C-alpha positions, 0 to 999 in steps of 0.5 A, spaced: 507 470 557 501 471 552 494 468 553 492 462 551 485 459 550 482 453 546 477 455 541 476 449 536 469 451 535 471 459 534 475 457 529 469 453 525 465 460 527 470 464 523 470 460 517 462 460 517 463 468 518 468 468 512 463 465 508 457 469 510 461 475 509 464 473 502 457 472 499 454 478 502 450 475 507 453 479 513 451 486 511 451 493 515 453 493 522 452 485 523 458 484 518 463 489 522 460 489 529 466 484 531 471 486 527 476 488 533 476 494 538 479 501 536 484 505 540 484 512 539 489 517 539 488 518 546 489 511 548 482 509 550 477 504 546 472 508 542 467 502 544 466 497 548 471 491 546 468 486 542 470 479 540 474 480 533 470 477 528 476 473 525 480 472 531 486 467 530 487 462 535 492 457 537 488 451 534 487 451 527 481 449 524 480 441 524 480 441 516 487 445 516 492 439 515 488 437 509 489 444 506 496 446 508 501 448 506 499 450 499 502 454 494 497 456 488 495 463 487 502 465 490 509 466 488 511 459 491 507 456 485 510 461 479 512 468 478 511 472 472 517 472 468 519 476 461 521 472 455 524 474 448 528 481 447 525 488 445 518 489 448 518 482 452 512 478 453 510 475 460 509 468 461 509 463 467 516 463 470 520 459 476 517 460 483 520 463 489 522 458 494 521 460 502 528 462 505 529 461 513 532 467 516 535 466 523 538 472 524 535 474 530 534 467 533 536 460 531 530 455 528 529 449 532 527 442 528 521 439 529 517 446 529 513 445 523 509 440 527 508 444 533 506 451 531 500 454 531 497 460 528 497 467 532 495 472 526 495 472 519 493 478 514 495 481 507 499 487 506 498 492 500 502 498 499 503 503 494 497 502 490 498 509 487 491 509 484 492 515 479 488 520 475 493 520 469 489 526 466 490 531 473 493 538 471 498 537 477 502 531 474 509 532 472 510 527 467 514 532 463 520 530 468 520 523 465 527 524 463 529 525 470 526 520 473 522 514 471 517 515 477 514 521 474 510 518 468 509 510 467 506 507 461 502 502 465 499 507 470 493 509 466 491 502 468 492 502 475 485 501 477 484 495 473 490 492 477 488 494 484 481 491 482 485 484 480 489 484 486 483 485 490 480 479 486 487 475 488 486 476 495 478 474 495 480 467 492 486 465 497 484 459 501 487 462 508 494 463 510 498 458 506 503 456 511 497 455 517 491 455 513 488 460 518 483 464 516 486 471 513 484 476 519 484 483 514 488 487 509 492 493 511 494 498 506 501 501 508 500 508 504 500 511 497 493 509 496 492 515 491 497 518 487 496 526 486 492 527 493 486 528 489 479 526 491 477 522 485 483 518 486 481 517 494 474 515 491 477 510 486 481 507 492 475 506 497 471 503 492 476 498 489 477 496 496 470 496 499 466 494 492 462 498 487 463 501 480 469 505 478 470 510 472 477 512 472 476 518 468 476 525 469 475 531 465 471 530 459 467 524 460 467 522 452 475 521 451 482 521 454 485 528 455 492 526 457 499 526 455 498 519 451 494 523 446 498 529 446 503 528 440 509 529 444 514 523 443 516 523 450 510 519 451 507 512 449 501 513 444 498 507 444 492 509 439 497 513 434 501 511 429 506 516 432 513 514 432 514 516 439 520 514 444 517 508 447 515 505 440 522 507 437 527 505 442 523 500 446 518 496 441 512 498 445 506 496 441 500 500 438 494 498 441 488 501 438 482 502 443 487 502 449 485 509 452 478 508 451 478 502 455 483 505 460 478 510 462 471 505 461 467 503 467 470 497 472 467 493 477 470 491 484 467 486 488 471 489 494 475 485 499 471 479 503 476 481 509 476 487 513 481 492 511 485 497 514 488 504 512 495 507 513 497 514 510 502 515 505 506 521 502 502 521 496 496 521 500 497 527 504 502 532 499 501 535 492 505 531 488 507 527 494 512 532 496 510 539 497 506 542 503 499 542 502 495 548 502 497 552 496 491 555 493 495 556 486 496 548 486 489 547 488 486 552 483 491 548 478 488 542 480 481 543 478 482 548 472 483 547 465 490 548 463 495 542 464 503 543 462 505 537 458 512 538 456 518 542 459 525 543 456 530 538 459 534 543 463 529 546 467 526 539 468 533 537 471 533 543 475 526 542 478 528 535 480 535 536 483 531 541 487 526 535 489 531 530 491 535 535 495 529 537 499 530 544 497 523 546 496 518 543 501 513 548 500 513 548 492 515 555 491 520 553 486 515 549 483 509 554 483 514 559 480 516 554 474 508 553 473 507 560 472 512 561 468 510 556 463 503 558 463 502 560 456 505 553 454 500 549 458 494 545 454 487 546 455 483 540 458 476 540 461 476 542 468 474 538 474 472 539 481 473 532 483 481 533 482 481 537 488 486 536 493 483 533 500 485 535 507 487 530 512 481 531 515 477 529 509 481 523 508 479 520 515 472 522 514 472 519 507 474 512 510 468 513 516 463 514 511 458 508 512 457 507 504 465 506 504 465 500 510 465 494 505 466 488 510 468 493 515 470 496 520 467 502 520 473 507 518 478 502 517 482 503 523 480 511 523 475 513 528 471 520 530 477 521 535 482 521 530 477 526 526 477 530 533 484 530 534 486 531 527 491 525 527 491 519 522 494 514 527 491 509 531 491 502 534 487 496 533 486 489 536 488 483 531 487 477 535 487 475 542 495 475 542 496 481 537 495 488 537 496 492 530 499 500 531 498 504 524 503 510 524 502 517 520 509 518 517 508 523 512 511 530 514 506 536 513 512 540 512 513 537 505 518 532 502 517 525 500 521 522 506 518 522 512 518 522 520 514 522 526 512 528 531 514 528 538 506 528 540 505 521 536 512 518 538 510 519 545 503 516 544 507 510 540 511 509 547 505 509 551 502 504 546 508 499 547 508 500 554 500 498 554 502 492 550 508 490 555 503 490 561 498 486 557 502 481 554 501 482 547 505 482 541 505 488 536 506 489 529 507 496 527 505 499 520 507 505 517 508 508 510 516 510 510 521 505 512 527 506 517 531 508 511 526 513 508 525 517 515 530 522 514 526 528 513 525 533 519 522 539 516 517 542 521 510 541 521 506 548 520 501 546 524 506 544 530 511 549 529 515 548 536 515 540 535 521 536 534 520 531 528 524 524 529 527 520 524 527 512 522 533 511 526 530 513 532 523 510 531 527 503 530 531 504 536 524 505 540 521 499 537 528 495 538 527 497 546 520 494 547 519 486 547 512 486 544 514 488 537 515 483 532 515 486 526 515 493 522 511 493 516 512 498 511 512 500 503 514 507 500 521 504 497 517 500 492 522 494 493 522 488 497 527 488 503 527 484 510 531 487 515 533 484 522 533 489 528 537 487 534 533 488 541 536 492 546 535 492 554 533 485 554 528 485 548 529 480 543 529 485 536 524 485 531 523 484 523 522 490 518 518 488 512 518 492 506 514 490 500 514 492 493 509 497 490 503 495 486 504 500 481 512 498 479 514 491 476 513 486 480 507 489 482 506 485 489 502 484 495 504 480 501 501 475 506 504 475 513 503 469 518 505 469 525 506 463 529 508 460 536 513 454 535 512 452 542 519 451 543 521 458 545 521 461 538 516 465 534 516 465 526 513 470 521 512 467 515 512 472 509 509 470 502 508 474 496 502 474 491 501 477 484 494 480 482 489 475 479 491 477 472 494 472 467 501 472 466 500 472 459 497 478 455 493 478 449 493 485 445 486 484 443 483 483 450 481 490 453 477 487 458 478 489 465 482 482 466 486 483 460 487 490 462 490 488 469 494 483 465 497 489 460 498 493 467 503 488 469 507 487 462 507 494 461 510 495 468 515 490 466 517 493 460 517 500 462 524 504 461 528 506 467 524 501 471 529 497 476 530 490 476 532 490 483 525 491 486 524 484 487 529 484 492 533 478 494 531 471 496 531 473 503 527 479 502 521 475 498 518 468 501 521 467 508 520 464 515 523 469 520 525 466 526 524 470 533 525 469 540 519 468 544 
C-alpha cells in the first residue's frame, strides 16, 4: 500500500513556497532545490533525494473547504463558442459538465467527503510554436491537409503566453484545492525543429521577452504577403480564398503585430518537458541529418506555391510512410528551385539535434521556476536519451517517454532499450508502493511506425499496442497522458494478471481549436478506489475579439477565433463529454 503521512504544516509551507515563487522571492538554486529527485536513464538518482517543493499530501490545506470546488477559469464555467454565420465571432458559451466514468471500477457513494489529494498537475500539449517564415515549411500542401498551414499560426507564441497566464491565475486544483505541483508539456513544443522555435518555447515557459520573427527584422516575409490567393492576406485588399469563400476579415497591421516583441511572465510552477515528432524531425516526419534540408532551413530561398497534382503526390507519400528519409521531398524541392522566392537568410532557423534539445533545457538561463533541465539530466546528455523519471509526490512517480522515431515518420514507437528501461522503472514502483503516471507525445493508436532507428540499426521498435499491454500488466500505472492527435479522448485499458488497469488521457492541442490544456488531479477515496479528475482549461484571452486590438492579449484572442474559423478544421477535436471534464475511477 502507498505510504501515508500527516503534514498539515507541510501544506501551509507549500502555499508559502508557491507565493514566493510566483512573486520571484525564490530565485536561483533556492527556487528549485526541492522540486523533486530525478532518475536518469540508468535508473539511478542524479542527486541526493530532496523533499519535493510542492509535494501533495493526504491532507488538504485548512482553507481548502472554503475554496473548493471551483470552476472559474476552467471549461466548467464557460467555453468559447461561435455565433452567427460565415466568419463566426466567438463569445461565451455553455460550460462542459463533469462526467463520472466507471468503466474500470464502480464509483462509491460518499467518496467526496472522504477523498484526499495525492497529486495535481497541468498538461500542455502540441503548442506548435512556429516560425511562419521558415523555408522548410510546406504551406503549399494546404489544399491536401489543413495542418500544412493555418491562418492562426502566426500568433502561436501569443497564444502560448496566454495559456501560461491562465495557469498562473489558477487557484490550485479545482476539485481538491491542492496546490498544483507542476506543468508537463507532452511534445510538439516546436513546429519545424528550428532553434528559434526552441528558444521561443523555453522563454514562454520560463519567462522573458520573445520576438517571434526571423529573417528581415523589419518586416514579415512569408506566405501571407506573397500575393498567392491560397493564403489569407490580412493586411491586403487581395481577394484571397479565405476572404472570398470564408469571409475572413482584413486586419491592417496584423503581420507587423504578429512579429512584434511579446513578454511572457513564465510559469509560476515547476515544469517538465516531453519530446514530440515536430521537436525531433524536420517537418515533423523526416529523419534528421539531411544536409540539404539544413542548408535550405537557414538559406535565402523559400517555396510558397506548388501545382496541386505534385502536392497530392507528396502528401500521399507522407501518409503512407513511404518517404521517412525525405528523399522524394528533397527531389521535389530541388526540382522547384527556380520557383522559390527570396527571403532573408537566418542561422537561427537551423535544426537542432536531440542532444541540443536536452542541452537547451539544461541551460541555467532557462530554469525559470525549475527544475534544472525540466526533467532532463546530464545523464540524458551522456547517454543520448530523452526519457526520464521524476518524483511527483510521496505516492506518485512520473515517467516521461520518447516516442519519436529517429528513422522518420510522424507516428511513433519505442526502441527495445527504452522499453526495457521502462519495464525496470515499473518494477521499481511496484516494490516501492508508488503510483505511476506515464507521459508521452504519441497515443497508443498513433504508435504504429516501426522504422529502424539509424543510430541503433539492429534494435526492434515497439508499437502502441505493445506499450499499452505492458502498462496494463503493472499495478502501479494509473494513467498514460499524451497528445499528438490534437483531440480530446479518454480511453480505459483493462488490467491483466491481477492489475487494475489504467486510463489513457489524450488532450487536444493548443494550435487547433478548441486550444485546450488539462488539469489532472489524483485522489484517494479511502474506499478501495482512486479517482483521477480531468478539467480542461482555455488560455486567459477573452472569448470575444476586437479587430482593432492588436495588443498581446488581443492577438491571443484572435489566435483562438482564427483557429475556430480555419478552413478544414475538425469540429470533433473537443471529443465527447466523457473525454473532457471527468472523474475517472480506478480500483486502488
